[in-house]
C-alpha positions as CSV (number, residue, x, y, z in Angstrom):
1,M,86.6,-63.0,-45.1
2,A,86.5,-65.2,-42.0
3,A,84.3,-62.7,-40.3
4,A,81.7,-62.6,-43.1
5,C,81.6,-66.4,-43.5
6,T,81.2,-66.8,-39.7
7,R,78.3,-64.4,-39.6
8,T,76.6,-66.2,-42.6
9,L,77.0,-69.5,-40.9
10,C,75.4,-68.1,-37.8
11,K,72.6,-66.7,-39.9
12,V,71.9,-70.1,-41.5
13,G,71.8,-71.8,-38.1
14,R,69.6,-69.1,-36.5
15,S,67.2,-69.2,-39.4
16,I,66.7,-72.9,-38.8
17,L,66.1,-72.2,-35.1
18,A,64.0,-69.1,-35.9
19,S,66.5,-66.7,-34.5
20,P,67.6,-63.3,-35.9
21,A,70.4,-62.8,-38.4
22,A,74.0,-61.7,-37.7
23,R,75.5,-58.4,-38.5
24,R,78.3,-57.3,-40.9
25,P,81.9,-57.0,-39.9
26,G,84.6,-54.3,-40.0
27,T,88.2,-54.0,-39.1
28,V,90.7,-51.3,-38.2
29,S,94.2,-50.8,-36.7
30,Y,96.4,-47.8,-36.6
31,L,100.1,-47.0,-37.2
32,V,101.9,-44.1,-38.6
33,G,104.3,-44.6,-41.4
34,N,106.1,-43.1,-44.4
35,V,107.5,-39.6,-44.4
36,S,109.3,-37.8,-47.3
37,S,112.3,-35.5,-47.1
38,R,110.4,-32.5,-48.2
39,G,108.2,-33.1,-45.3
40,S,105.6,-35.1,-47.2
41,R,104.6,-37.9,-45.0
42,R,102.1,-40.8,-45.5
43,A,100.4,-43.0,-43.0
44,Y,99.0,-46.3,-44.1
45,G,95.5,-47.8,-43.1
46,T,93.4,-50.9,-43.0
47,N,90.6,-52.2,-45.2
48,G,87.8,-54.6,-44.2
49,Y,87.4,-58.0,-45.9
50,R,83.9,-59.2,-46.7
51,S,82.4,-62.2,-48.4
52,E,79.1,-64.1,-48.4
53,L,78.5,-67.8,-48.0
54,L,75.2,-68.8,-49.7
55,S,73.7,-72.0,-48.2
56,S,70.4,-73.7,-47.7
57,L,69.4,-76.4,-45.2
58,R,66.3,-78.5,-44.8
59,T,64.2,-78.1,-41.7
60,G,63.0,-80.9,-39.4
61,V,64.6,-82.7,-36.6
62,G,67.7,-83.4,-38.5
63,G,67.7,-79.8,-39.7
64,R,67.4,-78.6,-36.1
65,V,70.4,-80.7,-35.0
66,L,72.3,-79.5,-38.0
67,G,71.3,-75.9,-37.2
68,C,72.7,-76.3,-33.7
69,A,75.9,-77.7,-35.1
70,V,76.2,-74.8,-37.5
71,L,75.5,-72.3,-34.7
72,L,78.3,-74.0,-32.7
73,G,80.6,-73.8,-35.6
74,G,79.6,-70.2,-36.3
75,G,80.3,-69.4,-32.6
76,L,83.7,-71.0,-32.7
77,G,84.4,-69.2,-36.0
78,F,83.3,-65.9,-34.5
79,Y,85.6,-66.5,-31.5
80,H,88.6,-67.0,-33.8
81,T,87.6,-63.9,-35.9
82,L,87.3,-61.8,-32.7
83,K,90.6,-63.2,-31.5
84,F,92.2,-62.1,-34.8
85,R,90.6,-58.7,-34.5
86,V,92.1,-58.3,-31.0
87,Q,95.5,-59.5,-32.2
88,Q,95.4,-56.8,-34.8
89,L,94.9,-54.2,-32.1
90,L,97.5,-55.7,-29.8
91,A,100.1,-56.6,-32.5
92,Q,102.3,-53.7,-31.5
93,E,102.3,-53.3,-27.7
94,E,103.6,-49.8,-27.9
95,T,101.1,-48.7,-30.5
96,K,97.6,-48.1,-29.1
97,Y,96.3,-44.9,-30.5
98,K,96.1,-42.9,-33.7
99,T,99.9,-42.8,-33.6
100,C,102.7,-44.6,-31.8
101,P,105.2,-42.8,-29.6
102,F,108.0,-43.3,-32.1
103,C,105.9,-42.0,-35.0
104,S,104.7,-39.1,-32.8
105,K,108.4,-38.1,-32.3
106,V,108.9,-37.7,-36.0
107,R,105.6,-35.8,-36.3
108,A,106.7,-33.4,-33.5
109,F,110.0,-32.7,-35.5
110,L,108.2,-32.2,-38.7
111,D,105.5,-30.0,-37.1
112,Y,108.0,-27.8,-35.3
113,H,110.0,-27.3,-38.5
114,G,106.9,-26.6,-40.6
115,L,107.6,-29.4,-43.0
116,P,104.4,-30.5,-44.7
117,Y,103.6,-34.2,-44.7
118,E,101.0,-36.8,-45.5
119,I,100.0,-39.7,-43.1
120,V,99.5,-43.3,-44.3
121,E,98.1,-46.0,-41.9
122,V,99.8,-49.3,-41.7
123,N,98.0,-52.5,-40.7
124,P,100.2,-53.8,-37.9
125,V,99.5,-57.4,-38.7
126,M,99.5,-57.7,-42.5
127,R,101.6,-54.6,-43.2
128,K,100.8,-54.8,-46.9
129,E,101.2,-51.0,-47.1
130,I,104.9,-51.4,-46.6
131,K,105.4,-54.8,-48.3
132,W,107.9,-53.1,-50.6
133,S,110.2,-52.6,-47.6
134,V,112.6,-55.1,-46.1
135,Y,112.4,-53.0,-42.9
136,R,109.0,-53.9,-41.4
137,K,108.6,-51.3,-38.6
138,V,107.3,-47.7,-38.6
139,P,107.9,-44.9,-39.1
140,I,109.6,-45.1,-42.4
141,L,110.7,-41.9,-44.2
142,M,111.1,-41.7,-47.9
143,V,113.3,-39.0,-49.3
144,D,111.9,-37.9,-52.7
145,D,110.5,-41.4,-53.1
146,E,114.0,-42.7,-53.5
147,V,116.0,-42.9,-50.3
148,Q,114.4,-44.8,-47.4
149,L,115.1,-43.8,-43.8
150,N,114.3,-46.1,-40.9
151,D,114.1,-45.7,-37.1
152,S,112.6,-42.5,-35.6
153,S,115.9,-41.3,-34.1
154,V,117.8,-41.8,-37.3
155,I,115.1,-40.0,-39.3
156,I,115.2,-37.0,-36.9
157,S,119.0,-36.9,-36.7
158,S,119.5,-37.2,-40.5
159,L,116.8,-34.6,-41.2
160,K,118.3,-32.2,-38.7
161,T,121.7,-32.7,-40.3
162,Y,120.3,-32.0,-43.7
163,L,118.4,-28.9,-42.6
164,I,121.6,-27.4,-41.2
165,N,123.9,-28.4,-44.1
166,K,122.1,-29.0,-47.4
167,E,125.3,-29.4,-49.3
168,R,125.3,-33.1,-48.5
169,S,122.6,-35.3,-50.0
170,M,120.4,-37.5,-47.8
171,S,122.1,-40.6,-49.2
172,E,125.5,-39.3,-48.1
173,I,124.1,-38.4,-44.6
174,L,122.5,-41.8,-44.3
175,H,125.9,-43.5,-44.5
176,C,126.7,-41.9,-41.2
177,Y,124.1,-44.2,-39.5
178,P,125.1,-47.8,-40.4
179,E,122.7,-50.6,-39.8
180,M,123.6,-53.2,-37.2
181,K,121.7,-56.5,-36.7
182,S,121.7,-58.6,-33.5
183,V,119.6,-61.1,-31.6
184,N,117.8,-59.8,-28.5
185,E,117.1,-61.6,-25.2
186,R,114.0,-63.3,-26.6
187,G,115.9,-64.7,-29.6
188,K,114.4,-62.3,-32.1
189,E,116.6,-60.6,-34.7
190,V,116.6,-56.8,-34.2
191,T,118.0,-54.0,-36.3
192,E,119.8,-51.1,-34.6
193,Y,121.6,-48.1,-36.0
194,N,125.0,-46.7,-35.0
195,N,125.3,-43.0,-34.1
196,K,121.5,-42.5,-34.3
197,Y,121.5,-39.7,-31.7
198,W,124.3,-37.7,-33.4
199,V,123.6,-34.8,-35.6
200,M,126.5,-34.9,-38.1
201,L,128.0,-31.5,-38.2
202,G,131.4,-29.9,-38.8
203,E,133.2,-28.1,-36.0
204,A,131.9,-24.6,-36.9
205,E,128.4,-25.9,-37.3
206,T,128.5,-27.7,-34.0
207,T,129.7,-24.6,-32.2
208,E,126.8,-22.6,-33.7
209,I,124.1,-25.1,-32.9
210,Y,125.5,-26.1,-29.5
211,P,127.2,-22.9,-28.2
212,E,127.6,-24.1,-24.6
213,K,129.9,-26.9,-23.5
214,G,128.0,-30.1,-22.9
215,M,124.8,-29.1,-24.8
216,Q,125.1,-31.7,-27.5
217,K,125.9,-34.6,-25.0
218,E,122.9,-33.5,-22.9
219,E,120.6,-33.5,-25.9
220,M,121.8,-37.0,-26.9
221,K,121.4,-38.3,-23.3
222,W,117.8,-37.3,-23.0
223,R,116.9,-38.4,-26.5
224,Q,118.1,-41.9,-25.6
225,W,116.3,-41.6,-22.3
226,A,113.0,-40.9,-24.1
227,D,113.5,-44.1,-26.2
228,D,114.8,-46.4,-23.5
229,W,112.7,-45.4,-20.5
230,L,109.9,-42.8,-21.1
231,V,108.3,-44.6,-24.0
232,H,107.9,-47.8,-21.8
233,L,105.8,-45.9,-19.2
234,I,103.0,-45.1,-21.7
235,S,101.2,-48.4,-22.0
236,P,101.2,-49.4,-18.3
237,N,99.8,-46.0,-17.4
238,V,97.2,-45.8,-20.1
239,Y,95.9,-49.3,-19.3
240,R,96.6,-49.0,-15.5
241,T,93.1,-49.9,-14.5
242,T,90.1,-51.6,-16.2
243,G,88.4,-48.3,-16.4
244,E,91.3,-46.6,-18.1
245,A,91.7,-49.6,-20.4
246,L,88.0,-49.3,-21.4
247,A,88.3,-45.5,-21.9
248,S,91.4,-46.0,-24.2
249,F,89.7,-48.7,-26.2
250,D,86.5,-46.7,-26.5
251,Y,88.7,-44.1,-28.2
252,I,90.3,-46.7,-30.5
253,V,86.9,-48.2,-31.5
254,R,85.4,-44.7,-32.1
255,E,88.4,-43.6,-34.2
256,G,88.4,-47.0,-36.0
257,K,84.8,-46.8,-37.2
258,F,83.9,-50.3,-35.9
259,G,80.3,-51.5,-36.3
260,T,78.2,-51.4,-33.2
261,F,78.2,-55.2,-32.7
262,E,81.9,-55.7,-33.4
263,G,83.0,-52.5,-31.7
264,F,81.3,-53.7,-28.5
265,F,83.4,-56.9,-28.4
266,A,86.6,-55.2,-29.6
267,K,86.2,-52.6,-26.8
268,Y,85.6,-55.0,-23.9
269,V,87.8,-57.9,-25.0
270,G,90.6,-55.7,-26.2
271,A,90.5,-53.6,-23.0
272,A,90.7,-56.7,-20.9
273,A,93.6,-58.1,-23.0
274,M,95.5,-54.8,-22.8
275,F,94.9,-54.6,-19.0
276,V,96.7,-57.9,-18.7
277,I,99.5,-56.9,-21.2
278,A,100.0,-53.6,-19.2
279,K,100.7,-55.7,-16.1
280,R,103.2,-57.8,-18.0
281,L,105.0,-54.6,-19.3
282,K,105.0,-53.3,-15.8
283,S,106.8,-56.4,-14.6
284,R,109.2,-56.4,-17.6
285,H,110.3,-52.8,-17.0
286,N,110.4,-53.2,-13.2
287,L,107.8,-50.5,-12.5
288,Q,106.3,-49.7,-9.2
289,D,102.9,-51.1,-8.1
290,D,101.5,-47.6,-8.8
291,V,102.9,-47.0,-12.3
292,R,101.8,-43.3,-12.1
293,Q,104.6,-42.7,-9.7
294,D,107.1,-43.8,-12.3
295,L,105.5,-41.5,-14.8
296,Y,105.5,-38.6,-12.4
297,K,109.1,-39.1,-11.4
298,A,110.2,-39.4,-15.1
299,V,108.6,-36.1,-16.2
300,N,109.7,-34.3,-13.0
301,D,113.3,-35.5,-13.7
302,W,112.9,-34.1,-17.1
303,V,111.7,-30.7,-15.8
304,T,114.5,-30.6,-13.2
305,A,117.1,-31.3,-16.0
306,I,115.8,-28.3,-17.9
307,G,116.0,-26.1,-14.8
308,K,114.4,-22.8,-14.0
309,K,116.5,-20.6,-16.2
310,R,115.6,-22.3,-19.5
311,K,112.3,-22.4,-21.4
312,F,113.4,-25.6,-23.1
313,M,116.4,-27.9,-22.8
314,G,117.6,-26.2,-26.0
315,G,117.4,-22.8,-24.3
316,D,115.0,-20.3,-25.9
317,Q,114.1,-22.8,-28.6
318,P,113.4,-26.6,-28.3
319,N,116.2,-29.0,-29.2
320,L,115.8,-32.6,-30.4
321,A,115.5,-33.8,-26.8
322,D,112.5,-31.4,-26.2
323,L,110.9,-32.7,-29.4
324,A,111.4,-36.3,-28.5
325,V,110.0,-36.1,-25.0
326,F,107.0,-34.0,-26.3
327,G,106.3,-36.5,-29.0
328,V,106.2,-39.4,-26.6
329,L,104.0,-37.6,-24.0
330,R,101.6,-36.3,-26.7
331,V,100.2,-39.8,-27.4
332,M,98.5,-39.8,-24.0
333,D,96.7,-36.5,-24.6
334,G,93.0,-36.9,-24.0
335,L,93.3,-39.9,-21.7
336,Q,93.3,-40.0,-17.9
337,A,97.0,-40.7,-17.6
338,F,97.7,-37.4,-19.4
339,D,95.4,-35.4,-17.1
340,D,96.9,-36.9,-14.0
341,M,100.4,-36.2,-15.3
342,M,99.6,-32.6,-15.9
343,A,97.9,-32.1,-12.5
344,N,100.5,-33.9,-10.4
345,T,103.9,-32.9,-11.9
346,R,105.7,-29.7,-12.9
347,V,105.6,-30.5,-16.7
348,K,102.6,-28.4,-17.6
349,H,104.2,-25.1,-18.5
350,W,107.0,-26.7,-20.5
351,Y,104.4,-28.9,-22.3
352,R,102.2,-26.0,-23.2
353,R,105.2,-24.0,-24.6
354,M,106.1,-27.1,-26.7
355,E,102.5,-27.2,-28.0
356,R,102.6,-23.6,-29.1
357,A,106.0,-24.0,-30.7
358,S,104.8,-27.1,-32.6
359,L,101.5,-25.5,-33.7
360,N,103.2,-22.3,-34.8
361,H,106.0,-24.2,-36.6
362,E,108.5,-22.0,-34.8
363,G,111.4,-24.1,-36.1
364,R,111.1,-22.6,-39.5
365,Q,112.6,-19.4,-38.2
366,H,115.8,-21.1,-37.0
């Protein structure tokens, strides 16, 4: 509504000064959300808000002065509207594209296991699409529209547990991942979940799924590594330079169906803001001056951990660590950071195998 009123005010002022009229607004932001236990997932999206302000002003000297004042007011209003638009895009620092890394992890799991799902976009500022939920982050997974699962790692662990042992209900499985609230270093209350990297199995099931000693601990270690380290390398690399920031926001604007006028400002102002934020994230996570080197080292460490004798960390088939790392890296696909990673590390062959396994839903067979 603010955008439409601002543009109408500008139009009134410009008509007094014999200038052209303003254009209409639009808005968009992306986040992936809600998934159901049968594999049905939704993602929630944004809507634009429009209104019109009908006004008439007299011409003349007083009218010209008033027109200038209205133009100034309209300009300030447009600034605040644009600022709000940019805030929408930046509201979640780790969420820049069609999907966030944490949502992409869940998608990778569902795709691999061939579980059908529906995507719903969530506005990262208003979040009205999940207003029914006390938990305000994504992804959220709904089990038969009754049981709510939160946190990407809990979702994956609990679903994996259920797929292996369907004698237990999702409600029973969920009790194995108790919620724990705390205050982080910035004074903000955060919610964590105990045991979130554990797949809850009996002794016989554990032996079947993890036949070699140390396999389960290895899987848990690298799943946590994906959450605690790898995911934080994405934004600084995607927005490493002004050119890469512009390319990334060009994609966001294109996918978001912005109008020409608003898209132009969103692209350039948003890219500049994210370039600055990327530098802040670089400092926060103690990354090197050339953040590509951290990315290269991370994925090479991952490939080294898999070794030359295994196709995946899980052996002949991906395990949950494979799916987590693949899900995180996949959000860069199509951007310069992804191309550089594929060209300058040893991750390419593993990544292409994961793509095929995901596309062919190979997890349905196991």
